[in-house]
N, C-alpha and C positions, 0 to 999 in steps of 0.2 A: 504493499501501499503506500501511496504518497505519503510523504512526511510533508510538504509544505508544495502549495501553487499560490505563485504570487506575493504578496504578504499575506496571505493566509497560512493556518496553524493547521493540520488535518487531524482532526482529532478520533474518528471512525466514520464508517460507511454507514447510510442512511436508506440506499437502496440501490440496485443497480439494474443498466438496461443494454438491449443492442447497440445503442448511438454512446452509453455515457455511462456517468456514473453520480448520483448525490451525497455529499460528502457534508457528516457536521463539524465544522470548523471555527478558528480562533479566529478574529484580527487584532493582532494585537496594539495598534496605534489607538485604537478606543476600546480595548478591554470588550468587545462584545462577540458573542456567538452569533456565528450566521449558520446557511446553509449553502454551501456551492453545489451549483448545478451545473455539470461539465457536458463536454461533446468532445469525443477523441477526434481527431481532424486528419488521424493518417489512415481512417478507414472510409473516410469522403473521396470522392473524384472531385476533379476541376469543377465539374459543374454542379456536382449534390454539395460539395464545400461551401461555394456561393451560396447557394439556396439553404444552408441549414444555417450558416454564420449570418444572413440575412434577417432570417428567422429569430436567429437568438438574440440579435442584435434588437430587432423589434420587441421580443419581450422586455428589454431591461426597457427599453424606449417608454413603453405604452405602459408598464406597472412601475415603473419608475417616474412618469407624472403623477403618479394618484397616490394619495394621503388618504386613507380611510382605513379606523379601525377593523373593519371584517374583509380588507384586502391584503396580502402580503406583500410587503414592503419590499423594494428593490434596491441596492443600496450600491451596485458595483459592477462592472463588467469589465473585462478581462482576457487576454490571451497568452499561455505559458506553456511551457514544457509540452507541446505537442497537443493541447487541451485548448478550447474558449470555456471560458465560466463565468457565471454570472452570481454575486453575492448577494445573497436576500434573507428577511428576516427568518429565523429558525421558530418553526412553531412544535410546541409537544403536543403534539396528537397524532391523531390518527385521519386517513383519507377517507370519507364518508364510504366509498364503495367497500375497504375491508368491513364497515360496521352493519353495512346491509347485508352483507354474507352471512353474517353472524347472528343480528337481529332482526330480522323482516316478520312485518313491516313495523315502523315505528310506531312510539304510542301520539296522537294527535295532537297534543299539547307539545310535546317536543318537535314534532314534524313543523309545526306552522312555526316554532321560536325558530327553529333553522333558516326556516323560507324568510321571514320577515327579514334576518339579516342578509339574505342570499339578495334578496330584492332592493335592498338600502344599498348593499356593494354596487348593483349593477344600474344603477338611478344613479348613483354617485358618477362611476365611469361614464355613461351614455352624457352625463352635463358635460363633461369634461372629451365628449369625442374620441372617447373609445367604447369599442365594439366588442366584447369580448373573443366570441363565437365557437367556444368549445366549452362548455358549460356542461358541466356533468358530474358523476360523483366523485370520480377521482381525481378532477380539480379543484374536491371539496374541503379541508381539512377539518376538522373537528376537536375541540381540545377536550381535557376533563372539566373544564367548566361550561361544557356545550358553548363555547365560542365560535363562529363559525368563521373563515378566512377564505378568499376565493383566491386559488393560484394559475401559474401557467398562462398567462397571455400570450403567447407563444404566436398563437392565429388569430393573434387582435389585429383590426382595424382601427388608425386613426386618422381623421381628419376636422381640424378646430375648425371650421366654414359648417361645416353639416355630415351627421352622424351616416345618411346612406352612402352605400358604397356597391360599386360591382364588386362582386369577388368569384373566386374561383371555388369549386363544390372544395371545401375543405373544412375537416371537423370531424366527429367521432359520429358515424351511420346513426345509431341507436336515441343521438340525443340532438342531430340534424334538424333546421326548421327546413321546410319544402322549397323555400326560395336561395338555400343553402344547395341544395341537390340542382337547384336547377341553373347554381350560380348568375342567375340575377342580381337585384338591388337587397342588399343586406344592411339593416340598420337593427338599434336596438329591439326593435319586434322579433329576431332572430332570437336574442337572448332570453324574450320573455317566452316564446316556444320552449326553450332547454329547458330553462327553469318549469314551465309546467310538466313537462316529463319527469324532472327530477322531485316535484309533489305529486307527481302520480305515484312512480316508485315507493315513495317512501311512507305512501298511507296503504298500497296493498302490497307491496312487496314483491313485484312485478311491472315489468317496463312496459307502456301501452304500448309498442313497436318492437315485435322480436321477430328472431328467426337471422336468414341468411342475410346479406349486404343487398341483395336484390329486391328481396320480402318484404325488409324495413323497408324501402326507398318505395315502394309499391305502396303500401301502408302509409306509409306518413303523406302521400302526395294522392292518397283515394278515400283512406279510408278513416271514421274516427274511430276513436279504441273503444274501449266499454267505460260505462259509466264506474267511476270509483268504487261508488256503492256497491256496485254488483257485485265483486271481488273483495269486498270489507264491507260486508253491511252494518257494521254500526257506526258507519260514516254517515252524517246527515246529506240527505239527496242537494241540498243549498251546496255544498260543497263541489259536485257534480257541475252544475251549472257553471262554477270561478275556472275551472281546471278546465274543463271543453273548451272555455272561451279562449283559453290563455292558450289551448293546442288549436285555432280555427287554422283553419288552410290557408287563407289570404291572409296577410298582415293587415290589412285593413278591420277586417272582422275579429282580433285580437284585442287586449287592451294595447292602448297608444302608448303606453310605457311603463317601466316595472314600477312605476309610483301608484300607476294606475292601477296593475294585478296586486299590488299591497295593499293598497286601501280595499278591494273588494273583497281578500281575504281579512283583514281588521273588522268589517261589517260583517262576517259570515263570523267570524270568532265574539262578537259582541252577541249575536245573535242562539247562537249552541247553546242549549239548557246546559247549568252551571254543571251537572254533574259528568256530563260527557267533557268539559274545560278543566277537570280537576281532580278526576278521578280517571283516566283512561284506560284503566285494568275494568272496570265496573261491568258487566251485563248490562246491556242495554236491552229493555222490550217494549216495545213499540205495538200498541195495537191498531190495526187499519181501521180507518173508518168506517163506518156505516153511512149509507145515505145517497151519498155523492155519486154513485156509481148503480143507484139500485135502480131509477128511474131508465136507464138502457140496460142494463145486463143485472138480473135477479141471481147468477151463479156464473162462476166460468163454468161451461159446457162440460163433463166427460166423456168417456168412452161409452160409458152406459145410458147418457142423459144429453145423446145429442140432437142441434138446431135442425129443423126440418125445412128441407128447400135449399141447404147450403152447397150439397153435392150434386145440386142437378143446376143451378142457377150458372148463367157463364160471366157474371159478376159479385161482387161481393154486397150483398142483399142487404136492405134496411130489417130482416129478421133475425140476423146474426152482427147485433151493432159491435160484438165484443171483436170481429175482427177488424171494422175501421179504428176501432182504440188502438189496438196493439200493432197494428198494422207495421208505420211506422220503426215502432220500438223493435220488431223483429227484422227489419231490414238493416237497423243500426247494427244489432248483436252480432246477427249473418254477416256483413260485410267487414267485420271486424277481421274475420277468419276468412272468407273467399273473395274479399274485393265486390266489386261494383254489380256482379251477375248477382248479390243477393239478392236485389230489387225485384225482379224477374222470380228469381225461386219462390220468393214468401208470396208473391202474387199469386201464383199458382197453386202450393201448399192452403193456401186460404180461401180459393174456388175450390178445392176437391174433398179436402178435406174436413168433416164433422164437427170437431174438436179441437180442442187448444191443445193436448197430449197428441194429438192423432199429425198436427200441424208440426209439432217441434221434432217429434220421430223422424219424419219424413224431411225435413231441412238436415237432422245431424248425417242423413245419407250422404251430403253433401260436402262435410268437412272431411277435408285426408287426414287430417292427423289427430291420433290421440288427445292430446293436449289439448289441441282447439275443441275435440269434440264436448271435453271435460269441462272446460271453460262455458262454453255453449249451454250446456244443461243445467251449470251451474247459475247462470245468468236469465235462462228461461223458467227456475224454479223459482229467483227470486221474484221474479216479474210477475208470476202466477199467487204467489202468498200477496205483493202487494196489490193487487187489484180485487182479491177474494174475497169478498162481505165476510163478515164476521157474524156469527149465527148468535144468538144469546136469548137465552129462556126466560122467561117469567120470575123463575124460582133465584137464578143471577143477578137479575136486575134489581130484587127486592132486598138481595142479602149486599147489594153495594149501596141502595140507598138512591140509584139511578132510576129515570125512567127508562122502559122498555123501547121507547121509540129515538132516545140519543146515547150513541157510544160517547164512552169517556173523553176520547179528539174532538168529540163535532161540536162546531163554537156555537156557543150559546146564544140566545137572541137577547141582545141589551133590552133593558128593560125600558130606557124613555127612549129607546133610537125607533129609525122609521125602517129598519128592515130584519126581515126574520130568521131561520135556520134554512126555510125553504129555498130562499133567495140567496144564501150564502152556497146551498148546493149547489144549484143553477149558475151561480156565478164559476163555479170552479170547473164544473163539466167543460163549459164553452173554453173556460182560462186553459184546461189542461189540452184543448186541441191546439194551442197557442205555442203553449211552452213546455208541455207533456205532464208527467208526473209529479214533478217538484210544483205545481199547483195547488196538490192536496196543502201544503204547508205553508204557502205564500198565505191561500185564504185564511188556514187557521189562525195564524198569527196578525193577519188582516183584522179581522175578526173579535181578536182580543183586544185588538188596539185602537179601534175604532167605534163611535155609536151612532153613525151617522151613514147614508147609502153615500154620498158623494164623497166620503172622506176614504168611504169602503173600497169603492172603486178606482179612487186617484192611487190608493196602496198598491191594487193589483194591477194598476195599468203600468205601475213602475216597473215589472217585471216584463213588459212588451216592449222589445225594441225596435217593432219595425214601426213604423209611424201609422199606414193606412193601417197595420191588422189593428193597432192601440185604437182608431178612431172606429171601424167597424164596431172592436167588444164594445165602446163606449155608447155606441147607435145600438148594439143590441139590447144589452142589460139595462139599458133607460127604456126599452119600448118593451121587454119583458115583464120590467119591475114595475110598468105604469098599466099594462093590460092584469096583471096579479093582483 
């Protein structure tokens, strides 16, 4: 082992790779422990030498202009003894990818704590014209105090006038944004996408896009992943919407900045039940609401109680409203496994199958991998539980002191308000068609927080991004409310 590199005394080896070594070293001039990241120049040809040295210097320049508590500081660059090196802050901790290997998935409160630190670091870097472009667990150091540090700005791009850059396809495939794969414009929203992947992995223990490099690229460009709560049912569905927005294919559909992503997470954190935030190991029991979907589906059809007429009609008929309710969700779940063909296969299965179990069995046959079939089965089981109404006997209602017509999570009718539980259920049904199952939680919380119909509808409309859909929602609910 080397004893010295430049002015630095080499104390130990922190890690080795094909191109170089990372040492723990000591700067005698200012009595400071540092990490030395090196590249062995003799292993490189002339062309590789120039490219790697340029990238190495870029890392020193990019990180060297940043001073933030969640970014690994860079102190020096030099060349000596056949090696180029960067002297940087020594972080006494482990890279996040090692922690994920031993303890997946992470507790919610801890995962959100790390994510807040990551997004604060990215927002700071972006504000100074630096886009990381390789955000992944291996580049995130975690100390014993749960402090996160972002490292390795080796593929960063800098531009003091504008963050937007046209970049080559560079990064780590499983964490790259669609625009990185396409080699098109890359800005801070690319880091937002990568951060969304990291959060997904923290909360589920799995990457949202996996497989060979070709499969990963196809998924990132064309398929939305499973909602995180499908893989980890303890998660609040509100988190699904936040994470999936960060993973939108088009940069314009994502959060405009790391700061916006951070704000969305903080709003969710404030709304999560107290027990979920303070005790992540506790088991959460969530009773599905009754009433919201009973007007359109008395129960999920089973193999023993099929819906008449659905196998002979050429379209998704009104006799089987559960098909229309679940079509989009089934397409999303299946597309994660097989891509765009999912839409056609789901449509065909809904036309020919008489019950939900038969639909899922048919779709399973089109998934080539055993792991993919397991994921799809888990997701559809969760979907079935989410929509199946809870049957409650009069005895149960009497024992709990509740009315048989109102489940524990059903919004109560405000005593002095001008809307009731039936209107709330109606609003939920129409909101679900726009934003999906998360409507159940949105309506429940709006019901508890408001006591007038206008305020209630305003709360619901905040979750509808499309202006035309928001206007139509207002129009429809006002007309139905007046009619009732």
